[in-house]
C-alpha positions as CSV (number, residue, x, y, z in Angstrom):
1,X,-30.2,-164.3,-102.6
2,X,-29.1,-162.2,-105.6
3,X,-25.9,-160.5,-104.0
4,X,-25.6,-157.7,-106.9
5,X,-29.2,-156.7,-106.3
6,X,-28.8,-156.6,-102.6
7,X,-25.6,-154.6,-102.8
8,X,-27.0,-152.3,-105.6
9,X,-30.0,-151.6,-103.4
10,X,-27.9,-150.8,-100.4
11,X,-25.7,-148.4,-102.5
12,X,-28.8,-146.7,-103.8
13,X,-30.1,-146.2,-100.3
14,X,-26.7,-144.7,-99.2
15,X,-26.4,-142.4,-102.2
16,X,-30.0,-141.2,-101.6
17,X,-29.3,-140.4,-98.0
18,X,-26.2,-138.5,-99.1
19,X,-28.1,-136.5,-101.7
20,X,-30.6,-135.8,-99.2
21,X,-28.2,-134.5,-96.8
22,X,-26.7,-132.3,-99.6
23,X,-30.1,-131.0,-100.4
24,X,-30.7,-130.2,-96.8
25,X,-27.7,-128.0,-96.8
26,X,-28.8,-126.2,-100.0
27,X,-32.4,-125.6,-98.8
28,X,-31.5,-124.3,-95.3
29,X,-32.4,-127.4,-93.3
30,X,-29.2,-126.5,-91.2
31,X,-30.8,-123.1,-90.2
32,X,-32.0,-123.0,-86.6
33,X,-35.6,-124.2,-85.9
34,X,-36.5,-122.0,-83.0
35,X,-39.9,-123.6,-82.3
36,X,-38.4,-127.1,-81.7
37,X,-34.8,-126.5,-80.6
38,X,-35.9,-123.9,-77.9
39,X,-38.5,-126.3,-76.0
40,X,-35.8,-127.2,-73.4
41,X,-35.5,-123.5,-72.3
42,X,-37.9,-121.7,-70.0
43,X,-38.9,-118.3,-71.2
44,X,-36.0,-115.8,-70.9
45,X,-33.4,-118.6,-70.2
46,X,-31.9,-118.6,-73.7
47,X,-28.5,-116.7,-73.5
48,X,-28.0,-117.7,-69.9
49,X,-25.5,-120.4,-69.0
50,X,-26.2,-123.2,-66.7
51,X,-23.3,-125.1,-65.2
52,X,-23.8,-126.6,-61.6
53,X,-20.4,-128.0,-61.5
54,X,-18.6,-124.7,-61.1
55,X,-18.5,-121.8,-58.4
56,X,-20.4,-118.6,-58.9
57,X,-17.3,-116.9,-59.9
58,X,-16.5,-119.4,-62.7
59,X,-20.1,-119.3,-63.9
60,X,-19.8,-115.6,-64.4
61,X,-16.5,-116.3,-66.6
62,X,-18.4,-118.9,-68.4
63,X,-21.3,-116.5,-69.0
64,X,-18.9,-113.8,-70.3
65,X,-17.2,-116.3,-72.7
66,X,-20.5,-117.3,-74.3
67,X,-22.5,-114.0,-74.6
68,X,-23.6,-110.9,-72.7
69,X,-26.3,-111.7,-70.0
70,X,-29.7,-110.9,-71.5
71,X,-32.0,-108.4,-69.9
72,X,-35.0,-110.7,-69.9
73,X,-35.7,-112.4,-66.6
74,X,-36.6,-116.2,-66.7
75,X,-40.1,-117.2,-66.0
76,X,-40.5,-117.9,-62.4
77,X,-43.4,-120.3,-62.9
78,X,-41.4,-122.5,-65.4
79,X,-38.4,-122.4,-63.2
80,X,-40.4,-123.6,-60.2
81,X,-42.0,-126.4,-62.4
82,X,-38.5,-127.5,-63.3
83,X,-37.3,-127.6,-59.7
84,X,-40.3,-129.8,-58.8
85,X,-39.5,-132.1,-61.8
86,X,-35.9,-132.4,-60.7
87,X,-37.0,-133.4,-57.1
88,X,-39.5,-136.0,-58.4
89,X,-36.6,-137.7,-60.2
90,X,-33.8,-137.2,-57.7
91,X,-34.2,-140.3,-55.6
92,X,-34.4,-142.9,-58.5
93,X,-31.6,-141.2,-60.4
94,X,-29.4,-141.2,-57.3
95,X,-29.9,-144.9,-56.8
96,X,-28.9,-145.7,-60.4
97,X,-26.0,-143.4,-60.4
98,X,-24.8,-144.8,-57.1
99,X,-24.9,-148.2,-58.6
100,X,-23.1,-146.9,-61.7
101,X,-20.2,-145.5,-59.7
102,X,-19.8,-148.8,-57.8
103,X,-19.6,-150.8,-60.9
104,X,-17.2,-148.4,-62.5
105,X,-14.8,-149.1,-59.6
106,X,-15.3,-152.9,-59.9
107,X,-14.8,-152.7,-63.7
108,X,-11.8,-150.6,-63.4
109,X,-9.9,-152.9,-61.2
110,X,-10.8,-155.9,-63.1
111,X,-9.8,-154.2,-66.4
112,X,-6.5,-153.1,-65.0
113,X,-5.8,-156.6,-63.6
114,X,-6.5,-158.2,-67.0
115,X,-4.4,-155.6,-68.8
116,X,-1.3,-156.3,-66.6
117,X,-1.8,-160.1,-67.1
118,X,-1.2,-159.6,-70.9
119,X,2.4,-158.8,-70.2
120,X,2.8,-160.4,-66.7
121,X,0.9,-163.6,-67.2
122,X,2.1,-165.2,-64.0
123,X,0.7,-162.4,-61.8
124,X,-2.1,-163.4,-59.4
125,X,-2.6,-167.0,-60.7
126,X,-3.3,-168.7,-57.4
127,X,-7.2,-168.3,-57.9
128,X,-9.1,-169.5,-60.9
129,X,-11.3,-166.4,-60.9
130,X,-8.3,-164.1,-61.3
131,X,-7.1,-165.9,-64.4
132,X,-7.1,-163.8,-67.6
133,X,-10.2,-165.5,-69.2
134,X,-12.4,-164.9,-66.1
135,X,-11.1,-161.4,-64.9
136,X,-11.3,-160.0,-68.4
137,X,-15.0,-161.2,-68.7
138,X,-15.8,-159.9,-65.4
139,X,-14.5,-156.5,-66.5
140,X,-16.6,-156.6,-69.8
141,X,-19.9,-157.5,-68.0
142,X,-19.3,-155.0,-65.1
143,X,-19.0,-152.2,-67.7
144,X,-21.7,-153.5,-70.1
145,X,-24.4,-154.2,-67.5
146,X,-23.1,-152.1,-64.5
147,X,-21.5,-148.9,-65.1
148,X,-22.8,-148.0,-68.6
149,X,-26.5,-148.8,-68.4
150,X,-26.9,-147.7,-64.8
151,X,-25.3,-144.3,-65.6
152,X,-27.2,-143.8,-68.8
153,X,-30.6,-144.9,-67.4
154,X,-30.1,-142.7,-64.4
155,X,-29.4,-139.7,-66.3
156,X,-32.3,-140.5,-68.7
157,X,-34.7,-140.7,-65.5
158,X,-33.6,-137.4,-64.5
159,X,-33.7,-135.8,-68.0
160,X,-37.0,-137.0,-68.8
161,X,-39.3,-135.0,-66.4
162,X,-37.3,-131.8,-67.5
163,X,-37.9,-132.6,-71.2
164,X,-41.6,-133.4,-70.6
165,X,-42.1,-130.5,-68.1
166,X,-43.9,-132.7,-65.6
167,X,-43.1,-134.7,-62.5
168,X,-41.7,-138.3,-62.8
169,X,-44.5,-140.8,-62.3
170,X,-43.8,-144.2,-60.7
171,X,-40.3,-143.5,-59.3
172,X,-40.6,-146.6,-57.0
173,X,-40.8,-149.0,-60.0
174,X,-37.4,-147.6,-61.2
175,X,-35.8,-148.2,-57.8
176,X,-37.3,-151.7,-57.6
177,X,-36.0,-152.3,-61.1
178,X,-32.6,-151.0,-60.4
179,X,-32.2,-153.2,-57.3
180,X,-33.5,-156.3,-59.3
181,X,-31.1,-155.6,-62.2
182,X,-28.1,-155.2,-59.9
183,X,-29.0,-158.4,-58.0
184,X,-29.0,-160.1,-61.4
185,X,-25.6,-158.5,-62.1
186,X,-24.0,-159.7,-58.9
187,X,-25.3,-163.2,-59.5
188,X,-24.1,-163.2,-63.1
189,X,-20.6,-162.0,-62.1
190,X,-20.5,-164.7,-59.5
191,X,-21.4,-167.4,-62.1
192,X,-18.6,-166.0,-64.4
193,X,-16.1,-166.0,-61.7
194,X,-17.0,-169.7,-61.0
195,X,-16.5,-170.5,-64.6
196,X,-20.3,-170.8,-65.3
197,X,-21.2,-168.7,-68.5
198,X,-22.9,-169.0,-71.9
199,X,-19.7,-168.8,-73.8
200,X,-20.6,-165.7,-76.1
201,X,-18.9,-162.4,-75.8
202,X,-21.3,-159.7,-74.3
203,X,-23.8,-162.6,-73.5
204,X,-21.7,-164.5,-71.0
205,X,-24.2,-164.3,-68.1
206,X,-26.4,-167.4,-68.1
207,X,-29.9,-166.7,-69.6
208,X,-31.6,-167.8,-66.2
209,X,-29.9,-164.9,-64.5
210,X,-30.5,-162.6,-67.6
211,X,-34.3,-162.8,-66.9
212,X,-33.6,-160.5,-63.8
213,X,-32.3,-158.0,-66.4
214,X,-35.4,-158.2,-68.4
215,X,-37.7,-157.7,-65.5
216,X,-35.5,-155.1,-63.9
217,X,-35.2,-153.2,-67.1
218,X,-38.9,-153.1,-67.8
219,X,-39.5,-151.7,-64.3
220,X,-36.9,-149.1,-64.9
221,X,-38.7,-148.1,-68.1
222,X,-42.1,-147.9,-66.6
223,X,-41.7,-144.5,-65.0
224,X,-40.5,-143.2,-68.4
225,X,-43.6,-144.6,-70.2
226,X,-46.0,-143.2,-67.4
227,X,-44.3,-139.8,-67.5
228,X,-44.5,-139.5,-71.2
229,X,-48.3,-140.0,-71.0
230,X,-48.7,-137.1,-68.6
231,X,-46.3,-134.8,-70.5
232,X,-47.1,-131.0,-70.6
233,X,-45.3,-130.3,-73.8
234,X,-46.8,-130.8,-77.3
235,X,-43.4,-131.3,-79.0
236,X,-41.1,-134.1,-78.0
237,X,-37.5,-132.9,-78.1
238,X,-35.0,-135.0,-80.1
239,X,-33.5,-136.4,-76.8
240,X,-36.8,-137.9,-76.0
241,X,-36.7,-139.6,-79.4
242,X,-33.2,-141.1,-78.7
243,X,-34.2,-142.2,-75.2
244,X,-37.5,-143.8,-76.2
245,X,-35.8,-145.7,-79.1
246,X,-33.0,-147.0,-76.9
247,X,-35.6,-148.2,-74.3
248,X,-37.5,-150.1,-77.1
249,X,-34.4,-151.5,-78.8
250,X,-32.5,-152.9,-75.7
251,X,-35.2,-155.5,-74.6
252,X,-35.7,-156.6,-78.2
253,X,-31.9,-157.1,-78.7
254,X,-31.5,-158.9,-75.3
255,X,-34.5,-161.1,-75.5
256,X,-33.8,-162.2,-79.0
257,X,-30.1,-163.0,-78.1
258,X,-30.8,-164.7,-74.9
259,X,-33.7,-167.0,-76.0
260,X,-32.6,-170.6,-75.0
261,X,-32.4,-173.5,-77.4
262,X,-32.7,-171.3,-80.5
263,X,-29.2,-170.2,-81.7
264,X,-26.7,-172.8,-82.7
265,X,-23.4,-173.0,-84.7
266,X,-22.7,-170.4,-87.3
267,X,-26.1,-168.7,-86.8
268,X,-25.2,-168.4,-83.1
269,X,-22.0,-166.5,-84.0
270,X,-23.9,-164.2,-86.4
271,X,-26.5,-163.4,-83.7
272,X,-23.7,-162.9,-81.2
273,X,-22.1,-160.0,-83.1
274,X,-25.6,-158.7,-84.3
275,X,-26.3,-158.2,-80.5
276,X,-22.7,-157.2,-79.5
277,X,-22.6,-154.3,-82.1
278,X,-26.2,-153.3,-81.7
279,X,-26.1,-153.1,-78.0
280,X,-23.4,-150.3,-78.3
281,X,-25.1,-148.6,-81.3
282,X,-28.8,-148.9,-80.5
283,X,-28.7,-148.6,-76.7
284,X,-25.7,-146.9,-75.3
285,X,-25.3,-144.5,-78.3
286,X,-28.8,-143.1,-78.4
287,X,-28.9,-142.6,-74.7
288,X,-25.5,-140.8,-74.9
289,X,-26.6,-138.7,-77.9
290,X,-29.7,-137.8,-75.9
291,X,-27.5,-136.5,-73.1
292,X,-25.4,-134.5,-75.6
293,X,-28.2,-132.9,-77.4
294,X,-29.7,-131.8,-73.9
295,X,-26.7,-130.8,-71.8
296,X,-24.6,-129.0,-74.6
297,X,-27.2,-126.3,-75.4
298,X,-28.2,-126.1,-71.7
299,X,-24.6,-125.3,-70.7
300,X,-24.0,-122.6,-73.2
301,X,-27.6,-121.2,-73.2
302,X,-28.0,-121.6,-77.0
303,X,-30.3,-124.0,-78.8
304,X,-28.6,-126.5,-81.1
305,X,-27.9,-125.1,-84.6
306,X,-30.1,-127.4,-86.5
307,X,-33.0,-129.3,-85.1
308,X,-33.7,-130.8,-88.5
309,X,-30.3,-132.1,-88.7
310,X,-30.6,-133.9,-85.4
311,X,-33.5,-135.7,-86.6
312,X,-31.7,-136.7,-89.9
313,X,-29.0,-138.3,-87.5
314,X,-31.7,-140.1,-85.5
315,X,-33.5,-141.7,-88.5
316,X,-30.1,-142.7,-90.3
317,X,-29.1,-144.4,-87.1
318,X,-32.3,-146.2,-86.8
319,X,-32.2,-147.3,-90.5
320,X,-28.5,-148.0,-91.1
321,X,-27.1,-149.5,-87.7
322,X,-29.0,-152.8,-87.5
323,X,-26.7,-155.0,-89.4
324,X,-23.3,-153.5,-89.0
325,X,-22.1,-156.3,-86.6
326,X,-21.5,-158.8,-89.4
327,X,-18.3,-157.2,-90.4
328,X,-16.7,-158.8,-87.3
329,X,-17.2,-162.3,-89.2
330,X,-15.0,-161.4,-92.1
331,X,-13.2,-164.6,-93.1
332,X,-15.7,-166.8,-91.1
333,X,-18.0,-169.6,-92.3
334,X,-20.9,-167.2,-93.0
335,X,-22.7,-166.1,-96.2
336,X,-20.5,-163.6,-98.1
337,X,-23.6,-161.4,-98.9
338,X,-24.2,-161.0,-95.2
339,X,-20.7,-159.7,-94.4
340,X,-20.8,-157.5,-97.6
341,X,-24.1,-156.1,-96.5
342,X,-22.6,-155.3,-93.1
343,X,-19.7,-153.4,-94.7
344,X,-22.1,-151.4,-96.9
345,X,-24.2,-150.4,-93.9
346,X,-21.1,-149.7,-91.9
347,X,-20.1,-147.1,-94.6
348,X,-23.6,-145.7,-94.7
349,X,-23.3,-144.9,-91.0
350,X,-21.0,-142.0,-92.0
351,X,-24.2,-140.1,-92.9
352,X,-25.7,-139.7,-89.3
353,X,-22.1,-139.3,-87.8
354,X,-21.5,-136.4,-90.1
355,X,-24.9,-135.1,-89.4
356,X,-24.2,-135.0,-85.6
357,X,-20.7,-133.7,-86.0
358,X,-21.7,-130.8,-88.1
359,X,-24.5,-130.1,-85.6
360,X,-22.3,-130.0,-82.7
361,X,-19.5,-127.8,-84.2
362,X,-22.0,-125.3,-85.5
363,X,-23.6,-125.2,-82.1
364,X,-20.2,-124.6,-80.4
365,X,-18.9,-122.2,-83.1
366,X,-17.6,-119.1,-81.6
367,X,-18.0,-120.6,-78.0
368,X,-15.2,-123.1,-77.7
369,X,-13.6,-120.6,-75.2
370,X,-16.4,-122.0,-72.8
371,X,-14.5,-125.2,-72.5
372,X,-12.1,-123.5,-70.1
373,X,-14.8,-122.8,-67.7
374,X,-17.3,-125.7,-67.8
375,X,-16.2,-129.2,-66.7
376,X,-19.6,-130.6,-68.0
377,X,-18.8,-129.1,-71.5
378,X,-15.3,-130.4,-71.7
379,X,-16.6,-134.0,-71.0
380,X,-19.6,-133.6,-73.3
381,X,-17.8,-132.0,-76.2
382,X,-14.8,-134.3,-76.1
383,X,-17.2,-137.3,-75.8
384,X,-19.0,-136.0,-78.9
385,X,-15.7,-135.7,-80.8
386,X,-14.9,-139.3,-79.7
387,X,-18.2,-140.5,-81.2
388,X,-17.2,-139.1,-84.5
389,X,-13.8,-140.5,-84.4
390,X,-15.0,-144.0,-83.2
391,X,-17.8,-144.1,-85.9
392,X,-15.5,-143.0,-88.7
393,X,-12.9,-145.5,-87.8
394,X,-15.4,-148.2,-87.4
395,X,-16.7,-147.6,-90.8
396,X,-13.4,-148.0,-92.4
397,X,-12.3,-150.9,-90.2
398,X,-15.2,-152.8,-91.6
399,X,-13.6,-152.7,-95.1
400,X,-12.0,-156.1,-96.0
401,X,-8.7,-154.4,-97.0
402,X,-8.4,-152.9,-93.6
403,X,-9.9,-155.7,-91.6
404,X,-7.2,-158.1,-93.0
405,X,-4.6,-156.3,-90.9
406,X,-6.7,-155.4,-87.9
407,X,-8.9,-158.4,-87.4
408,X,-8.1,-160.4,-84.2
409,X,-5.6,-157.8,-83.0
410,X,-5.6,-155.5,-80.2
411,X,-6.6,-152.6,-82.7
412,X,-10.2,-153.9,-82.3
413,X,-9.9,-153.7,-78.5
414,X,-8.8,-150.0,-78.8
415,X,-11.6,-149.2,-81.2
416,X,-14.2,-150.8,-78.8
417,X,-13.0,-148.6,-76.0
418,X,-12.9,-145.6,-78.1
419,X,-16.6,-146.0,-78.4
420,X,-17.7,-147.3,-75.0
421,X,-15.2,-145.3,-73.1
422,X,-14.1,-142.2,-75.2
423,X,-17.7,-141.5,-76.2
424,X,-20.2,-143.1,-73.8
425,X,-18.3,-142.8,-70.5
426,X,-17.0,-139.3,-71.0
427,X,-20.5,-138.1,-71.9
428,X,-21.9,-139.8,-68.8
429,X,-19.2,-138.1,-66.6
430,X,-20.2,-134.7,-67.9
431,X,-23.9,-135.4,-67.4
432,X,-23.3,-136.6,-63.8
433,X,-21.3,-133.4,-63.0
434,X,-24.3,-131.4,-64.3
435,X,-27.1,-133.5,-62.7
436,X,-25.8,-134.5,-59.3
437,X,-26.0,-130.9,-57.7
438,X,-29.6,-130.8,-58.8
439,X,-30.3,-134.3,-57.5
440,X,-28.5,-133.7,-54.0
441,X,-29.3,-130.0,-53.7
442,X,-25.7,-129.4,-53.0
443,X,-22.6,-128.1,-54.7
444,X,-19.8,-130.2,-55.7
445,X,-17.4,-129.7,-52.6
446,X,-14.0,-129.8,-54.3
447,X,-14.1,-128.3,-57.9
448,X,-10.4,-129.0,-58.3
449,X,-11.1,-132.8,-58.2
450,X,-13.3,-132.5,-61.3
451,X,-10.3,-131.0,-63.3
452,X,-8.1,-133.8,-61.8
453,X,-10.5,-136.4,-62.9
454,X,-10.7,-135.0,-66.4
455,X,-7.0,-134.8,-67.0
456,X,-6.3,-138.2,-65.5
457,X,-9.0,-140.0,-67.6
458,X,-8.2,-138.1,-70.8
459,X,-4.5,-138.3,-70.6
460,X,-4.8,-142.1,-69.4
461,X,-7.1,-142.9,-72.3
462,X,-4.9,-141.2,-74.9
463,X,-1.9,-143.4,-73.8
464,X,-4.3,-146.4,-73.7
465,X,-5.7,-145.8,-77.1
466,X,-2.6,-144.8,-79.0
467,X,-0.4,-147.6,-77.7
468,X,-3.0,-150.4,-78.2
469,X,-3.8,-149.2,-81.7
470,X,-0.1,-149.0,-82.8
471,X,0.5,-152.5,-81.1
472,X,-2.5,-154.0,-82.9
473,X,-1.5,-152.7,-86.3
474,X,2.1,-154.2,-85.7
475,X,0.5,-157.4,-84.5
476,X,-1.6,-157.8,-87.6
477,X,1.4,-157.1,-90.0
478,X,3.4,-159.7,-88.1
479,X,0.6,-162.3,-88.4
480,X,0.3,-161.6,-92.1
481,X,4.1,-162.2,-92.6
482,X,4.5,-165.9,-93.3
483,X,8.3,-165.7,-92.8
484,X,7.9,-164.8,-89.1
485,X,6.7,-167.4,-86.4
486,X,3.3,-166.6,-84.7
487,X,5.0,-166.0,-81.3
488,X,6.7,-162.9,-83.1
489,X,3.1,-161.3,-83.4
490,X,2.9,-161.7,-79.6
491,X,6.3,-160.5,-78.8
492,X,6.0,-157.3,-80.7
493,X,3.0,-156.2,-78.7
494,X,4.6,-156.4,-75.3
495,X,5.8,-152.8,-75.0
496,X,2.5,-151.5,-76.3
497,X,0.6,-153.7,-73.8
498,X,2.8,-152.2,-71.1
499,X,1.7,-148.7,-72.3
500,X,-1.9,-149.9,-72.2
501,X,-1.5,-150.8,-68.6
502,X,0.0,-147.3,-67.7
503,X,-3.0,-145.6,-69.5
504,X,-5.4,-148.0,-67.7
505,X,-3.8,-147.2,-64.4
506,X,-4.2,-143.4,-64.9
507,X,-7.9,-144.0,-65.9
508,X,-8.4,-146.1,-62.7
509,X,-6.9,-143.4,-60.5
510,X,-9.1,-140.9,-62.3
511,X,-12.2,-143.1,-61.4
512,X,-11.2,-143.3,-57.8
513,X,-10.9,-139.5,-57.6
514,X,-14.5,-139.2,-59.4
515,X,-15.9,-141.9,-56.9
516,X,-14.5,-140.3,-53.9
517,X,-15.9,-137.0,-54.9
518,X,-19.3,-138.5,-55.6
519,X,-19.3,-140.3,-52.3
520,X,-18.4,-137.1,-50.3
521,X,-21.2,-135.2,-52.0
522,X,-23.6,-138.0,-51.5
523,X,-22.8,-138.1,-47.8
524,X,-22.9,-134.4,-47.5
525,X,-19.2,-134.3,-46.3
526,X,-16.8,-131.6,-47.2
527,X,-17.3,-127.9,-47.4
528,X,-20.6,-126.4,-48.5
529,X,-19.3,-123.9,-51.0
530,X,-22.3,-121.8,-51.7
531,X,-26.1,-122.0,-51.7
532,X,-27.5,-125.4,-53.0
533,X,-26.9,-125.3,-56.7
534,X,-30.5,-125.9,-57.1
535,X,-31.3,-122.5,-55.8
536,X,-28.3,-120.4,-56.8
537,X,-29.2,-117.5,-59.1
538,X,-27.1,-116.6,-62.0
539,X,-25.0,-113.4,-61.4
540,X,-25.0,-111.2,-64.3
541,X,-21.7,-111.0,-66.3
542,X,-19.5,-108.0,-65.7
C-alpha cells in the first residue's frame, strides 16, 4: 500500500471535516433547531425542570436557578402517554439495572483487590483465583460485560419508549436476554477464575461461553427494534441514532473478534486492539452520549443548543473511530502504515469531541447554577466533561512522541479508567438517579446518600487518576533511562500505586452507598418522602 497516499487521504478528510465545522459556525448551524431538538418535550414542558432525584423543595430551587416557571400548562394527553411508556419499560429496565448494580460491586472489590496487590504482592495468595493475573481479569470482565452494558442497555430500554412516544414492545425478550447474558457472564468469570480463558485482553471469556452473550444481546435488542417499528414520532431524536448504532456495532465487533480459528499471530493482536478500542468507542460511548443528549435537556427544561451539531458529532464518530485501536501497537511487529493510520484517525476524533463539548457548554451556558440542585445533572455534566478530557488525551496519547513515554505504563490504565469510569460510569449513575423513581414509582428515600455517593466517587476517582497518571509518566521516563535498572521503574511507582488504592477504596465505598440506596428503594424500605415521583406535579417557582 502507498503510505504517502493513504496518509494524505486521511489528512484531506480530517481537514475537510474541520473546514465543514468552521463553515457550520459561520452559517449558523449552531443555532437552535426547534423542530428537531424539541421532540423530547411534550407541549408546554419546555422551561419546566424535571429532576426525580430531589425533594419538591429542591426542585423549586432548581426551577428558580434555570428560568421562571412558564404559564403554559403541559399537555395532559402527552404526559399520560409518557407515563404509560415508562410503565411498559419499567420491568425489563429494572432487571437490567439490578444486574448492573450487582456487577458493579463484584467489579469494585475485584478491582480494589488487584490494586492492593500491585504494592502488597503477598496479600491473599493462598488461592489461585486471587492471584493478580486472574483477579484483575475478573475485574475487567465484570465491568466490561456486567456493569457497563447492563446499565447502558437498561437505560436505553427505558429511554426508547419515551423517545418514540409509544409503549415498549416485547419486554419479555429483554428480560430473557438479560438472564441469558448474565448466565454467560457467571460461567465466563468462573472459567477465568479457574485459569481457562482465550488469552486476549477484553476477550478472555472462551468463545463457547461468548455465544450466550450473542444470543442474550440479540434478545435484549429485539424490543428496541419492535418498538422502533411502532413509533409515533416522525423524527428520530439524536439519542435514537446513537442507541441504534451501538446496538448494530456491538454484535459485529464481538462476533468478528470471537470467531474461532480465524485470528492468529500478529493479525490476532491487531484484531484484539481493534475490538478493545471499538467496544468503548462504538458501544459504551454512543449509549452514554445518547443518555447525555436526553437527560441534560430534560433536567434543565431546555433543548440542546444545536441539534445539527449533535448530528455532526454522530457521523464523525461513525467515520473516524473505527481504526483508532492500532496506536496501542506502536513498536510492535505490525505494518507501519496501519499504526500511522490509527494515529491520524485518533487525531481526527478531536472533531466530534469538540462538537459535543461545544454543544454541552452552550446548552448549559447561564444555567451552571443548576448543578447545585440536581444530582442527575452533576453526574451527567461531569461525565460529559470527562468524555472531552478522555478523548483529547487519547488523541495526543496516540502520537509516537508521547506513546514512547506512556506505552506499557500505568498512564494507559489511568486513561482507560478516565473513559470507562469518568465518562461512561458517571453518566450511567446520573441516568439511574433520574430513571429509577419513574421505574419504581417511588422517591429516592435518602437524598443525602446521593450527595455522599457523588463526592466519594469523584474525590476517589480524582485521587486514582492523578496518582496513576503521575506514576505512569515517572515509570515511562525511568524505563527510557538506560542508566537505571528496570526494577527502578517499578520502585518509583510504589507510592503512586498506594494512592491508587486509596482512591479505589473511596470509589468502592461510594459504590456500596449507591448499591445500598438502590436496594432500599427497590425493596420499598425506608421513608416514603412524597408522592411517587411519577405523579408529583411541579410546584411553580417563587
